[in-house]
N, C-alpha and C positions, 0 to 999 in steps of 0.2 A: 698233833698237827698244828702247823703255822701257815697259814693259808692268805694269800693275796687273792681276793675276788674281784674278777673283771665285772664290775657292778655298773649297770645302766639305770637303776632305779626302777626297772621294770618288774613286772610279776615274777619272771622266771629267776632272775639274779636275787630278788629279794627272798623268794621261797629258799633259795640256795644259801643264802647268809643266814637265815633263821635255821636251816638245817645244820649248818656248820656250828652255830653257837650251841644248838641242842647237842651236838656231839662233844661239846666242851672243846672246840679248837680255838686258837689264838686267830682272831680275824683282823685284816686290814682290808678295807674298800679302796678301790682304785677305779675311777671314772675317767673317761677320755673324751674330750670334745674333738672330733674328727670332722667337723664342718658337718654334721648330720642336720638335715631339714628340721627334725624334731628336737631343737634344743631343750624343750621343755622337760625331757627326761633328767637333764643335769640338776634340774631345780629338786626333782623328784629324789634324786640321788643324795642330794645334800640333806634333804628333810628327813629321810629315813636314817641316814647315818648318825644325825642329831638326836633321833627318837632312841636309837639304839646306843649312843653314846660310843661310838666307835671311830677308831682313827680313820680318816677318809681324806684321799688326795684326788684333785681333779687336774689331770694334764690337758692343758689347752694347746691343741695343734690344729686349729680350724683350717689351715692350708692344705692339709692332707686331703681334705674334700675336694680341692681344686685338681689335684693330680689323679684322684681315684673317680674319674668321670664316667658317664654312661650309666649312672644309677638315680633313679628317682629320689633316694634318700641323701644324695650329695649334690644334685643339680636340679634347682627349683624350676628350670626350663622343661624339664622332663615331666610329664604329668603322672601324678601318682596313682598307681592302678588300684580299683577298688573291686571287693569280692574276697573269695575263700583263697587261702594258700595253695590249694590244689590245682588253681587255674594257671595256665601258661603265662599269663599276663603279670603274675607275680615276680617272674624273674627280672622284671625292670627294678625290683628293689634289692638285687644282690648289689653289694658294694665290692669291688674287685679285690680280693685277697685280704678282705678285711680283718678276719679273725687271726690270720697269721701275723699280721702287723700288731695287732691289739694284743694278742698273746705274747708275743715277743717283748714288747714294752712291759707288760706285766710281770714277765719272766725276770727282766732284768732289774725291776723293781724288787722282786722277791728275794734275788740273790744278793742284792745290796743291803737288805734287811736281815739277811741270814735266815730267812724263811724257807720252807722246803717244798712248799706247795702253790700253784697257781690253780684256782678253780673258776670254772666257767660252766654256764647254765644252759648249753645245747641240750635239746630234748628231740624225741622221735619226730615230733610234727615239723621240725624244721629242715629235715634230711631231704625232702623231695626238691625244695627250692635252693636251700643253701648248702653248696659242697663242702663249706669249710665248718659245717656241724655234723659231718658224717662222722661215725667211729674211725673209719679208716683214716681220716685226717687227724683226728685227735691222737691216734695210735703213732702215726709217723711225726706229728709235731712234737710229741713227748720224747721222742727217740732224738729228735734233732735238737730239743732243748738240752738234752743231757749230753750232748756232743759239744754244746756251745760254752760250756764251764766247767770247772772241775767239781763244782757243787753239783749234786743231783736235785733235780727239780721234777716233782711228781704233778702231772696235769690231771687234776681231779675233776671229773664231769659225771657226776652220779646219776644224772637224769637223761643220759643218752638214748635211753631205751623207753622212756616214760612219755605219756600223751600230755597234752595241755590239761586235759581233765584230771588225770593223775596227780598232776602237779598242784592244781587248785585243792584237790583232796588232802594233799599232803601239807599244803599251807594252811589248810583249815586246822589240821592237827596241831600245827604249830604256832598258831595265833596270829598269823601274817595279816597286817593292816592292808587288805587288798586295795583300799580306797585311795591310800597314799601313793600306791604304784602308777607307773605311767607305761603304757603301751604304744599308743597312737604315733603313727609315722607322719602325721600331717602337721603336728604341732598344733600351735593354738593354746587357748586355756582349757579346753574341753576335749574330750576324746571325739573323733570325727564319727565313730560308729560304721565306717564303710570300708576303711582300708583293711588288708588283710589281716594284720594283727589285731585290730578292733574286732573282727569278725570272728576270729579265732577265740578270742577273749569272751565274747558274748556266749559263743558256743560252749566253751568249757564250763562257765557257770550254769548254763541250762542243763547240760548233761549231769552235773554233779547234782543239780535240783536244788539250788539256793539262789536267792535274790542276788543279781549282779549289783555290788555296790558302786559301779563307776557311773560318773556323769558324762553323757553323749549329748552331742549337738543334736 
């Protein structure tokens, strides 16, 4: 497998990267600045790529955030909700059509490299809030990608039925440096500890029963 990983530098995409390396895949990391509030994740993506000595591209398209309004992740005038992902307020963090746009860019990059796979780390905990993390979306997206070019592209999403707890367990087995990953939507130099992704991160480590290595405000 030759895979372009849609890589945020977060816990999920880092576990995915280690998972692919463990499978002896050829890996290229691809990160996108789409004007997200949490720019700090780009720094984490660069640091982890350097640690793994992997080829890494960062596509800078911050103006995308200006046309994908209505989300707390791209519009700082919208208050970032706090609490668990199960809460209705978390829908404010949905960026319109984000994964279709980002996966399309990653697929174009993969085709240009003669790679056969685009990998992304959607998991079961995302399904309730993020429509573009559902298995149905991924299935349809894969079909569309294979109609868009003569070269077949597989959309690899091995975690789509796993919980965050299961991702942390898998990451432990693979030796993932969780302390170097970034999840927080608020940005800043430390995880806020209150936004949906911070709450989910804390909960996962607690359920696994190991100390959370994350520095929180």
